[in-house]
TORZAKOL-131240 format. One record per residue (C-alpha): x, y, z; chain; residue number from 1; residue in three letters. Coordinates in steps of 0.25 Angstrom, whole numbers, padded with zeros to 4 digits. Each point is the difference from the previous one (the first is absolute). Example, Ala and Ser with C-alpha at 12.3 -4.5 7.8 and 13.67 -1.06 7.14 Angstrom:
BEGIN
R      X      Y      Z  mol  seq  type
R   0049  -0018   0031    A    1   ALA
R   0006   0014  -0002    A    2   SER
//
This chain:
BEGIN
R      X      Y      Z  mol  seq  type
R  -0007  -0074   0224    A    1   MET
R  -0007   0010  -0006    A    2   SER
R  -0008  -0001  -0011    A    3   SER
R   0006   0011  -0013    A    4   LYS
R  -0014   0008  -0005    A    5   LYS
R   0002   0001  -0014    A    6   LYS
R  -0001   0016  -0004    A    7   ALA
R  -0012   0003  -0004    A    8   GLU
R   0000   0008  -0015    A    9   LYS
R  -0005   0013   0001    A   10   ALA
R  -0016   0000  -0008    A   11   PRO
R   0001   0008  -0012    A   12   GLN
R  -0006   0012  -0003    A   13   ALA
R  -0013   0001  -0010    A   14   LYS
R  -0011   0011  -0004    A   15   GLY
R   0000   0013   0005    A   16   ALA
R   0015  -0004   0008    A   17   GLU
R   0006  -0006  -0011    A   18   ALA
R  -0004   0012  -0010    A   19   GLU
R   0006   0011   0011    A   20   SER
R   0014  -0009   0001    A   21   ILE
R   0000  -0001  -0016    A   22   ILE
R  -0003   0017  -0001    A   23   GLU
R   0010   0003   0008    A   24   SER
R   0009  -0009  -0005    A   25   TYR
R  -0001   0006  -0014    A   26   LEU
R   0002   0016   0005    A   27   ILE
R   0009  -0004   0008    A   28   GLU
R   0008  -0007  -0014    A   29   GLN
R  -0005   0009  -0009    A   30   TYR
R   0002  -0008  -0012    A   31   ARG
R  -0008  -0010  -0008    A   32   PRO
R   0000  -0016   0005    A   33   PHE
R  -0007  -0012  -0005    A   34   ALA
R  -0009  -0008   0008    A   35   VAL
R   0012  -0010   0003    A   36   ASN
R   0010   0011   0004    A   37   ASP
R  -0011   0005   0009    A   38   ILE
R  -0001  -0015   0007    A   39   ILE
R   0014  -0001   0002    A   40   GLN
R   0006   0013   0005    A   41   ASN
R  -0012   0001   0010    A   42   LEU
R   0006  -0014   0004    A   43   HIS
R  -0014  -0006  -0001    A   44   ASN
R  -0006   0007   0011    A   45   LYS
R  -0013  -0001  -0010    A   46   VAL
R  -0004  -0013  -0007    A   47   SER
R   0001   0001  -0016    A   48   ARG
R  -0016  -0001   0001    A   49   THR
R  -0002   0012   0010    A   50   ASN
R   0011   0009  -0008    A   51   THR
R  -0007  -0003  -0014    A   52   ILE
R  -0013   0003   0006    A   53   LYS
R   0005   0014   0007    A   54   ALA
R   0007   0006  -0012    A   55   LEU
R  -0013  -0002  -0007    A   56   GLU
R  -0007   0006   0011    A   57   SER
R   0011   0010   0000    A   58   LEU
R  -0003   0003  -0014    A   59   THR
R  -0014  -0001   0000    A   60   LYS
R   0000   0013   0013    A   61   GLN
R   0011   0007  -0012    A   62   GLN
R   0011  -0001   0014    A   63   ARG
R   0009  -0006  -0010    A   64   ILE
R   0003  -0001  -0015    A   65   THR
R   0001  -0013  -0008    A   66   CYS
R   0005   0000  -0013    A   67   LYS
R   0000  -0011  -0011    A   68   THR
R   0011  -0005  -0009    A   69   PHE
R  -0007  -0012  -0007    A   70   GLY
R  -0001  -0013   0011    A   71   LYS
R   0009   0010   0009    A   72   ILE
R  -0008   0010   0010    A   73   ALA
R   0010   0010   0009    A   74   ILE
R  -0006   0006   0012    A   75   TYR
R   0006   0015   0003    A   76   VAL
R  -0006   0009   0011    A   77   CYS
R  -0006   0013  -0003    A   78   ASN
R   0009   0012  -0003    A   79   GLU
R   0005   0007   0014    A   80   GLN
R   0003   0015   0002    A   81   GLU
R   0014   0001   0004    A   82   LEU
R   0002   0006   0014    A   83   THR
R   0015  -0003   0000    A   84   SER
R   0006   0013   0005    A   85   THR
R   0015  -0005  -0004    A   86   ASN
R  -0001   0001  -0015    A   87   ILE
R  -0001   0018  -0001    A   88   GLY
R   0009   0008  -0007    A   89   THR
R   0011  -0008   0000    A   90   GLY
R   0011   0002   0009    A   91   THR
R  -0011  -0008   0009    A   92   ASP
R   0003  -0011  -0003    A   93   VAL
R   0010  -0012   0004    A   94   SER
R   0008  -0009  -0007    A   95   ILE
R  -0006  -0012   0007    A   96   GLU
R  -0014   0005  -0004    A   97   THR
R   0006   0003  -0014    A   98   VAL
R   0006  -0015   0001    A   99   THR
R  -0015  -0006   0004    A  100   GLN
R  -0007   0006  -0011    A  101   LEU
R   0011  -0006  -0009    A  102   ARG
R  -0002  -0012   0004    A  103   GLU
R  -0014   0000   0000    A  104   GLU
R   0000   0004  -0016    A  105   LEU
R   0010  -0011  -0002    A  106   LEU
R  -0010  -0011   0008    A  107   GLU
R  -0013   0007  -0007    A  108   THR
R   0008   0000  -0016    A  109   GLU
R   0004  -0015   0004    A  110   LYS
R  -0015  -0004   0005    A  111   ASP
R  -0004   0006  -0014    A  112   ARG
R   0007  -0007  -0009    A  113   SER
R  -0002  -0014   0008    A  114   GLU
R  -0017   0006  -0002    A  115   TYR
R   0003   0003  -0016    A  116   SER
R   0008  -0014  -0001    A  117   ALA
R  -0012  -0008   0003    A  118   GLN
R  -0012   0010  -0006    A  119   LEU
R   0009  -0003  -0012    A  120   GLN
R   0000  -0016   0005    A  121   GLY
R  -0015   0002  -0001    A  122   VAL
R  -0003   0005  -0011    A  123   MET
R   0007  -0008  -0008    A  124   ARG
R  -0008  -0010   0003    A  125   HIS
R  -0015  -0001  -0009    A  126   PRO
R  -0013   0003   0007    A  127   PRO
R  -0008  -0009   0007    A  128   ASN
R  -0011   0000  -0012    A  129   GLU
R   0012  -0002  -0010    A  130   GLU
R   0005  -0013   0009    A  131   LEU
R  -0009  -0011  -0006    A  132   LEU
R   0000   0006  -0013    A  133   ALA
R   0014  -0003  -0001    A  134   ILE
R   0000  -0014   0008    A  135   VAL
R  -0011  -0005  -0010    A  136   GLU
R   0009   0006  -0011    A  137   ALA
R   0013  -0009   0007    A  138   LYS
R  -0008  -0012   0001    A  139   LYS
R  -0003   0001  -0015    A  140   ALA
R   0013   0002  -0005    A  141   GLU
R   0005  -0015   0011    A  142   VAL
R  -0013  -0007  -0008    A  143   LEU
R   0007   0005  -0015    A  144   GLU
R   0014  -0004   0005    A  145   VAL
R  -0006  -0014   0005    A  146   ASN
R  -0006  -0002  -0013    A  147   ASN
R   0010   0004  -0008    A  148   MET
R   0011  -0010   0009    A  149   LEU
R  -0012  -0010  -0004    A  150   GLN
R   0000   0001  -0014    A  151   ASN
R   0013   0000  -0001    A  152   LEU
R   0001  -0014   0008    A  153   LEU
R  -0010  -0007  -0008    A  154   SER
R   0006   0005  -0013    A  155   ASP
R   0014  -0004   0004    A  156   TRP
R   0007  -0011  -0010    A  157   LYS
R   0010  -0009   0007    A  158   PRO
R   0009   0000  -0015    A  159   GLU
R   0001   0014   0001    A  160   ASN
R   0010   0000   0013    A  161   GLU
R   0009  -0008  -0009    A  162   GLU
R  -0003   0012  -0012    A  163   LEU
R   0004   0013   0009    A  164   ILE
R   0012  -0008   0007    A  165   GLN
R   0006   0000  -0015    A  166   THR
R  -0004   0013  -0002    A  167   VAL
R   0007   0003   0013    A  168   ARG
R   0013  -0008  -0004    A  169   ALA
R   0001   0007  -0015    A  170   TYR
R  -0002   0014   0007    A  171   GLU
R   0012  -0003   0009    A  172   GLN
R   0008  -0005  -0010    A  173   LYS
R  -0002   0011  -0011    A  174   ILE
R   0001   0011   0015    A  175   GLY
R   0014  -0006   0000    A  176   LYS
R   0004   0001  -0015    A  177   GLU
R  -0005   0014   0000    A  178   LEU
R   0008   0003   0012    A  179   SER
R   0012  -0008  -0007    A  180   ALA
R  -0002   0008  -0014    A  181   ARG
R  -0001   0015   0005    A  182   LYS
R   0014  -0003   0008    A  183   LYS
R   0005  -0003  -0016    A  184   ILE
R  -0004   0012  -0004    A  185   LEU
R   0004   0009   0013    A  186   ASN
R   0014  -0005  -0003    A  187   SER
R  -0002   0003  -0015    A  188   ALA
R  -0003   0013   0002    A  189   ILE
R   0011   0002   0009    A  190   ALA
R   0009  -0004  -0008    A  191   LEU
R  -0005   0007  -0012    A  192   MET
R   0002   0014   0008    A  193   LYS
R   0013  -0004   0004    A  194   GLU
R   0004  -0003  -0014    A  195   ALA
R  -0004   0011  -0006    A  196   LEU
R   0001   0010   0013    A  197   SER
R  -0016   0004  -0001    A  198   LEU
R  -0005   0011   0010    A  199   LYS
R  -0013  -0004  -0003    A  200   ASN
R  -0004  -0012  -0002    A  201   ILE
R  -0015  -0001  -0002    A  202   ASP
R   0000   0012  -0011    A  203   GLU
R   0011  -0009  -0006    A  204   PHE
R  -0009  -0011   0000    A  205   LEU
R  -0012   0008  -0004    A  206   VAL
R   0007   0005  -0014    A  207   ARG
R   0004  -0016  -0003    A  208   VAL
R  -0011  -0007   0003    A  209   MET
R  -0012   0009   0000    A  210   PRO
R  -0014  -0007   0008    A  211   GLY
R   0011  -0008   0008    A  212   THR
R   0002   0007   0011    A  213   PHE
R  -0007   0009   0009    A  214   ILE
//
């Protein structure tokens, strides 16, 4: 029985070859990409390390353009001169061309929205140089809260629990009494309004007992 040979993995491009692949891809797509997008869209033809090296080299050679938004770097090919002869007077433009351009525009707008959302997310985070100060401030807050808890625990007296329960019981009893008296008062006002045929009971109560009702 012949043994099955494992399919050999294609070697990943590097150096000048990687630069040529990435530059050609950016020119072909003619739109901005982040590093992860380039690696994914090239189906790992170039490793992440070699992709970053190639992008840095291409940028230094001014063969492509790099724009940074906070911590995000976006790469795009240099502006290309349009050589298409399909777009002329307007009468030569086909429906297929218009549809394709519209789809590309929608895709570009979608990418712009995604990158804008990523940028906003990055901008919400504090700069790296402020992180240490923020961490120290939070540590101080935690220490202060712990000290307050320790003070409360050390000053706590068991007899206070009985007093607290008594106060809570009185609060509950007073709440029930107020609720009952409010119902009685509302019933009395309703009977007064009906008996005297009053249209505006509030004005009547203010005249009879000024300062008692609001």
